[in-house]
N, C-alpha and C positions, 0 to 999 in steps of 0.2 A: 354385327354378324360376323364371324370369323370364317374364311374360306379353308376348308381344309383340303382343297385338291391338290396344294402344294405339299403336302405332307408325305413323305415316304419312308414308312416304317419296314425295314426289312423283316420277315418272319424268322423266327428261331431257328437256328441250324437244327438240321434233322427233320425240317418238315414241323408239322403243327396241324391243330384241327381248327376248324372256322372260329372257334370260341376263342382260340388263343390271338387268334389275328384281332378280333373286336376287342378283347383285353388290351392288346397294343395300341389300338386306335384310340379308345378312352383314356390311356396315360398319355398319349399324344396331346390329346384336347386339354387334358388338367394341365398339364406344363406349360402350355401356350398360354391361357387363362392366368396362371399363376403370373408369368412373365409380364402380360400386360397390364395387370391390376398390382402388380407389387410397388412401383413408385408412389401410387396414390398412398398407400397403407404407410409408407416410410416418411412421407412428409409431414404428418399428423405432429409427431412428438416434437419435431424440430421447430416448427411454427409456434407451439406452445413455448419452447425455450427461448426462442426470439423475443416472444412478448414479455416473458418475465425479465430478461437481460434488458429490455429496452426500459420496463418500467424502473427498474433500478437506476438505469443513466439517466432518466428524466428528472427523478426524485432527486438525484444528485445535483444535476445540473440547475434545479430550482434553489439550492443552498450556495452553491458556489461555481467558479468558473472551472474549465478543465482544458486547459491548454498550457503550453511551456512558455508564456511570452512574459516578460520582465513584470508586467502589471499583476498578471495571475500568480506568478511565483511570490512576490511581495506579499499579496493579499492573503494567499493560503499560510505564508510562513508566520506573519503577523498572529493570524488565528491559531496556528500551531503552537507559537511562542505563549499565547496567551490562556493555552488550554493544557501547557506542559506543566506535570506535577511536579518533575525534577528541578525544573526553573522556578517556580514556587516555592520550593523547598528551600533553595539557595538563595532567593531574594529575601526569605523570612530570616536566614541563617546571617547574611550581611547585614539586615537592619538590627539583629542582635547585637553584632558587633560594634555597629555604630553608635548604639546604646551604651556599651560598655567604655568605648571610646570617649564619648562625651563625658561621663563620669569621671574617668580617669583623667581627663583634663581638667577638670572641675576640681579633684583633689589634690592633683599638682599645684595649681592656681592658689587653692585655699592654703596648702601648706607654705608655697612660697611668701603669701602675702602675711601669714601669720608667724613666719620664721624667727622675727627679729623680737616679738613680744614674749616668745619663749625662753629668750634669753635673759630677762630681766629677774634679777635674784640678788638675795641678800645674804647667800651662802658664799663665802669665799672660794671654797672649794670650786663649786659650779662656776663662777666667774672666771677663775683659771682654767678649767677646763674649756669654756666656751672660746677664751681668747686663744688658745692652742688648738682648737677645731675638733674639741673631745665635746663629750657631755650633750648636751640637748641639741647642739649645732651637729653633732656626728648623728646623732638618732633622726633628724631632720634631714641632713643630706642622704643618709641612707635610705630614708622613706621616699623621697623624691626620685632618687635612683631606681630602685623598685618598681615605681609606678612608670618611669620613663622606660624600663625594660617591659613592663608587662604591654604598655601602649604599643612599643615597637612590634611585640608578639602579634598584638590583635590585628596592628596594620598589614602585617605578612599573612596572616589568616584570611584579612578580607582581599588582599590581591589575590591569593590562590583562589578563593571562591569567586572572586570576580573573572578569573581567567577561565575557569570552568564553565562560568555561566556565557561568557562570550564563545567558548568551544562548542556548548551546547546549542545556542543560537545558530551557530554555522551548521553544525551538525543537523539540526531540523530542517533549514533552509536546503541543504544539499539533498536530504531525503525527499523534502518535496518536488524538487525539481527531477529527481530520478524515477520518482512514480508517476509523474505527469509525463516524461519520456515515454515510458513504459505504456501508459494508456494510450497515447497517442500512437506509437508503433503497433500497439494491438488493434485500434481502431481501423488503420490504414489496412491491416491485413484482413479484417473482419470483412471492410468494404470490399477488398479486391477478391475474398472468396466468395462472398456473396454473388458478387457479379460472375464470378465462374460458375456458381451454382444456377443461376439462372439462365445462363447459355446452356448449360448440361440437359437443363430441364425441357427448355425449347428443342434440343437435339432428340431428346428422348420421345418428345410428342410427335416429332417428324418420323423418327424410327418405327413406333408404334404402329402408326398409320401405315406405314411401308410394310412392316410386320404381318400387320392383318389382311394387306392385299396379298401377299404370298412372296415378298419381297425381303430380302435382308437374311441374316442368319441368327441362330439361337446364340451362338457364341457370343455375337457382336452384340447382342442385346444384354447379356449377363456382363458383358465388359463394361458396357455404358453403366449398367446398375451398380458394377463394383467402383467405378470411377466416382460416380454421385455418392456411394456411400462413403468413401474415402474422403472426398471434399467436405462432406458434413461433418465428419468426426474432426477435421482441422479446424471448422467453424465452431462447433463446440469447445476445442481446446483453445481457441483464441478468445471467446466468450469468457473462459473462467479464467485467463490471464488478466483480460480487461477489467472485470469484475474484481477480481482481487487486488488490481492495483488501486480501485476508488474505494474498496474497504480499507485498504492500508491509510490511504488519504484521510476517510472518516475517522478512523483511530487516532490520527495525529491531531485532526483539528477538533475532534469531539473528545478527546481523552478524559475531561473531567465527567 
């Protein structure tokens, strides 16, 4: 039961009837009831939001770790590398080049082994051309040189793909570490703000009891409500940052 003895409502200037004064009293009663009940109404959606965020976090923690230790970074990096479509494409291209290199080496070996059998001829012109490095010998040398040039190009392309592969692996590791650090920072801020909110809620309970007994001011109650609302807004922002870090981790690890 609220005591209204401490309420002092000045009448409207210029006087007024008893009806006006009664209306002023009812307005004052309405404002007090609203201030006393307001924290209970605001707390409900925040609790629901916390439950949803905690559900996401628990689901993720069941799948993988969420800390910036070397073991966790290595574990998540390995999973992200295994799920990377870009790395999968690079590996496939490197494998294709290896097949072409193997084929080119076989052709070079075959050409060199069959080189002298191609020079056997009963045609004097062909024999003379072979002796002076022309004819069949020249054709074989040109073929071998072309294969060697092709092999060198393939090796250069493979080296470039391997460089990209190594660079992408390093980039994935950096992104994993950065997201884990972002998550940990948001988690620390979340816990700190939650502690502040709990302190404010306890202070509000004490203030409401005093207010009901005629102590305290309306401005003080409003100020505490505003401070509490600002803290809740910060908690929601931190939850969004934390959940975004987790979603980005999931996108990296479960890309396929």
